DOZAZA-761106 format. One line per field, with one value per residue (C-alpha): residue number from 1; residue in one letter; chain; x, y, z. Coordinates in steps of 0.02 Angstrom, whole numbers, padded with zeros to 5 digits. Layout:
num = NUM|... $
residu = A|... $
chaine = A|... $
c1 = X|... $
c2 = Y|... $
c3 = Z|... $
//
This chain:
num = 1|2|3|4|5|6|7|8|9|10|11|12|13|14|15|16|17|18|19|20|21|22|23|24|25|26|27|28|29|30|31|32|33|34|35|36|37|38|39|40|41|42|43|44|45|46|47|48|49|50|51|52|53|54|55|56|57|58|59|60|61|62|63|64|65|66|67|68|69|70|71|72|73|74|75|76|77|78|79|80|81|82|83|84|85|86|87|88|89|90|91|92|93|94|95|96|97|98|99|100|101|102|103|104|105|106|107|108|109|110|111|112|113|114|115|116|117|118|119|120|121|122|123|124|125|126|127|128|129|130|131|132|133|134|135|136|137|138|139|140|141|142|143|144|145|146|147|148|149|150|151|152|153|154|155|156|157|158|159|160|161|162|163|164|165|166|167|168|169|170|171|172|173|174|175|176|177|178|179|180|181|182|183|184|185|186|187|188|189|190|191|192|193|194|195|196|197|198|199|200|201|202|203|204|205|206|207|208|209|210|211|212|213|214|215|216|217|218|219|220 $
residu = M|H|D|E|T|L|L|Y|I|E|D|D|A|Q|R|K|L|F|Y|R|F|T|P|A|S|F|I|S|N|F|V|P|L|I|V|I|L|D|H|T|C|S|D|R|F|H|N|F|E|Y|K|M|W|N|V|L|T|P|L|T|H|L|G|E|E|Q|M|P|S|C|W|L|G|E|K|E|D|F|Y|L|K|D|L|L|Q|K|L|I|A|E|I|A|D|A|Y|E|C|E|D|H|I|Y|L|Y|G|G|S|A|I|D|G|Y|G|A|I|L|H|G|I|L|C|K|A|N|A|V|Y|A|Y|A|P|H|I|R|L|M|E|T|K|S|A|E|L|S|S|D|L|T|N|F|L|N|S|S|D|R|F|P|V|F|Y|L|C|D|D|E|T|I|K|G|N|T|P|K|S|E|T|V|Y|F|A|E|S|C|K|E|N|D|I|S|V|E|L|D|F|C|A|S|G|D|D|E|T|E|R|L|K|S|V|L|D|F|F|E|R|V|A|S|E|R $
chaine = A|A|A|A|A|A|A|A|A|A|A|A|A|A|A|A|A|A|A|A|A|A|A|A|A|A|A|A|A|A|A|A|A|A|A|A|A|A|A|A|A|A|A|A|A|A|A|A|A|A|A|A|A|A|A|A|A|A|A|A|A|A|A|A|A|A|A|A|A|A|A|A|A|A|A|A|A|A|A|A|A|A|A|A|A|A|A|A|A|A|A|A|A|A|A|A|A|A|A|A|A|A|A|A|A|A|A|A|A|A|A|A|A|A|A|A|A|A|A|A|A|A|A|A|A|A|A|A|A|A|A|A|A|A|A|A|A|A|A|A|A|A|A|A|A|A|A|A|A|A|A|A|A|A|A|A|A|A|A|A|A|A|A|A|A|A|A|A|A|A|A|A|A|A|A|A|A|A|A|A|A|A|A|A|A|A|A|A|A|A|A|A|A|A|A|A|A|A|A|A|A|A|A|A|A|A|A|A|A|A|A|A|A|A|A|A|A|A|A|A $
c1 = -00697|-00532|-00473|-00351|-00208|-00214|-00071|-00115|-00028|-00143|-00143|-00149|-00328|-00332|-00369|-00329|-00284|-00248|-00152|-00060|00151|00237|00435|00517|00563|00744|00851|00949|01015|00835|00703|00586|00404|00263|00079|-00049|-00219|-00397|-00530|-00654|-00530|-00564|-00453|-00398|-00220|-00226|-00064|00001|00200|00306|00494|00603|00451|00411|00211|00112|-00072|-00176|-00339|-00477|-00673|-00776|-00934|-01095|-01164|-01009|-00916|-00758|-00628|-00500|-00351|-00383|-00500|-00678|-00799|-00661|-00516|-00405|-00305|-00314|-00176|-00094|-00069|-00033|00095|00167|00141|00223|00389|00416|00440|00532|00636|00644|00673|00809|00707|00658|00721|00643|00431|00300|00105|-00025|-00220|-00310|-00455|-00535|-00536|-00384|-00304|-00329|-00268|-00096|-00056|-00096|00029|00145|00173|00170|00303|00411|00371|00505|00335|00154|00010|-00163|-00301|-00447|-00411|-00525|-00412|-00530|-00628|-00788|-00753|-00691|-00707|-00518|-00378|-00256|-00270|-00344|-00460|-00385|-00204|-00150|-00140|00004|00102|00261|00424|00525|00480|00546|00371|00359|00371|00150|00104|-00104|-00211|-00374|-00454|-00556|-00424|-00312|-00468|-00485|-00669|-00625|-00493|-00513|-00546|-00472|-00329|-00281|-00317|-00198|-00046|-00076|-00028|00135|00202|00158|00262|00417|00355|00366|00218|00136|-00036|00012|00029|-00092|-00081|-00116|-00182|-00384|-00373|-00334|-00185|-00113|-00119|-00042|00104|00131|00119|00255|00375|00351|00450|00572|00609|00619|00747|00878|00858|00927 $
c2 = 00020|-00046|-00013|-00129|-00014|-00029|-00123|-00289|-00422|-00583|-00698|-00892|-00884|-00741|-00612|-00477|-00285|-00151|-00013|00144|00163|00324|00291|00453|00582|00607|00508|00592|00525|00514|00416|00360|00253|00358|00225|00313|00239|00308|00165|00298|00243|00416|00510|00634|00550|00485|00519|00592|00642|00752|00770|00609|00528|00339|00316|00196|00192|00029|00036|-00041|-00041|-00203|-00110|-00016|-00144|-00209|-00140|-00037|-00160|-00053|-00134|-00289|-00397|-00457|-00578|-00627|-00660|-00528|-00573|-00379|-00361|-00497|-00438|-00258|-00299|-00410|-00275|-00155|-00252|-00284|-00118|-00062|-00221|-00171|00037|-00004|00090|-00041|00078|00233|00168|00282|00285|00398|00372|00540|00475|00366|00189|00264|00314|00110|00040|00151|00135|-00071|-00068|00037|-00066|-00233|-00181|-00076|00120|00240|00352|00338|00507|00464|00582|00543|00341|00223|00101|-00021|-00085|-00206|-00381|-00504|-00688|-00728|-00739|-00700|-00527|-00393|-00273|-00154|-00084|-00044|-00231|-00240|-00108|-00137|-00089|-00201|-00201|-00072|00074|00186|00382|00409|00597|00597|00726|00760|00913|00885|00832|00989|01084|00981|00921|00729|00701|00508|00508|00355|00438|00482|00301|00239|00394|00332|00184|00253|00308|00165|00064|00190|00231|00392|00480|00662|00731|00914|00892|00923|00925|01096|01169|01188|01004|00830|00808|00992|00917|00763|00862|00954|00808|00732|00902|00884|00701|00780|00890|00771|00636|00780|00792|00641 $
c3 = -01313|-01399|-01564|-01628|-01640|-01454|-01362|-01262|-01154|-01106|-00986|-01016|-01010|-01156|-01068|-01119|-01021|-01161|-01141|-01228|-01208|-01243|-01248|-01173|-01317|-01255|-01144|-00988|-00834|-00758|-00892|-00758|-00817|-00768|-00741|-00754|-00706|-00756|-00735|-00866|-01015|-01071|-01198|-01074|-01071|-01257|-01310|-01178|-01172|-01057|-01063|-01020|-00970|-01038|-00995|-00987|-00979|-00940|-01001|-00934|-00912|-00847|-00931|-00823|-00725|-00636|-00495|-00526|-00504|-00427|-00546|-00469|-00581|-00565|-00475|-00336|-00490|-00482|-00652|-00685|-00539|-00608|-00804|-00743|-00629|-00780|-00904|-00781|-00741|-00931|-01003|-00844|-00884|-01086|-01076|-00898|-00783|-00648|-00518|-00558|-00558|-00522|-00491|-00506|-00485|-00474|-00411|-00265|-00372|-00458|-00312|-00235|-00374|-00390|-00201|-00223|-00374|-00329|-00190|-00275|-00407|-00245|-00331|-00287|-00268|-00258|-00307|-00237|-00232|-00101|-00124|-00065|00059|00127|-00005|00016|00110|00009|00006|-00064|00036|-00096|-00079|00064|00022|00138|00083|00274|00281|00163|00260|00380|00443|00330|00173|00037|00021|-00094|-00048|-00033|-00086|-00035|-00071|00018|-00001|00143|00253|00220|00245|00437|00380|00395|00524|00493|00314|00224|00172|00349|00402|00284|00312|00512|00481|00356|00504|00609|00532|00479|00296|00219|00163|00149|00156|00090|-00099|-00226|-00386|-00448|-00634|-00709|-00794|-00751|-00871|-00796|-00625|-00680|-00753|-00599|-00513|-00624|-00624|-00414|-00418|-00557|-00405|-00275|-00371|-00428|-00250|-00176 $
//
């Protein structure tokens, strides 16, 4: 699935995380980094670029017979989490956008990853569509499978923009999305449940999210 032109980062065990990176097409006072998580590794975000955004698209797939990684790793080995955090930190440092990091996850799996990595890298904001919040129990004590266990009232957290069509319709009042939002509110963490990206396809929805992030940043 990975061609030789892709960039990659690797750990001491020579395990690789492939990725695509497109720097901002022009420089302004607001040059942020958007990390787009798409576990399907489809071509829909291939060579995606937009305005003044630095665009990072990590690529991963563990095989059809394995469980989705949720941007952690596999078999209790969370090397993927560590590699992605290292990659985000290196690019943010190189392009001087440490204070302007955003994450996008457009599915349950990618939403989980966006929230997790947004918390770990202290991102400004996270957009996640109908994200998983609680995974199957793991034996490892290194990382909780329930994202609410990362929340507290003392550390700095991203602003979470969560979209769940069924929740908005009022059909699932105790969905995973609401469960996470309630925990955020208990810890005085900013969370919004009423912003769902518009557009006929995933690329258009991503652009609407980036436009929204720009508006929010300009108002602060």
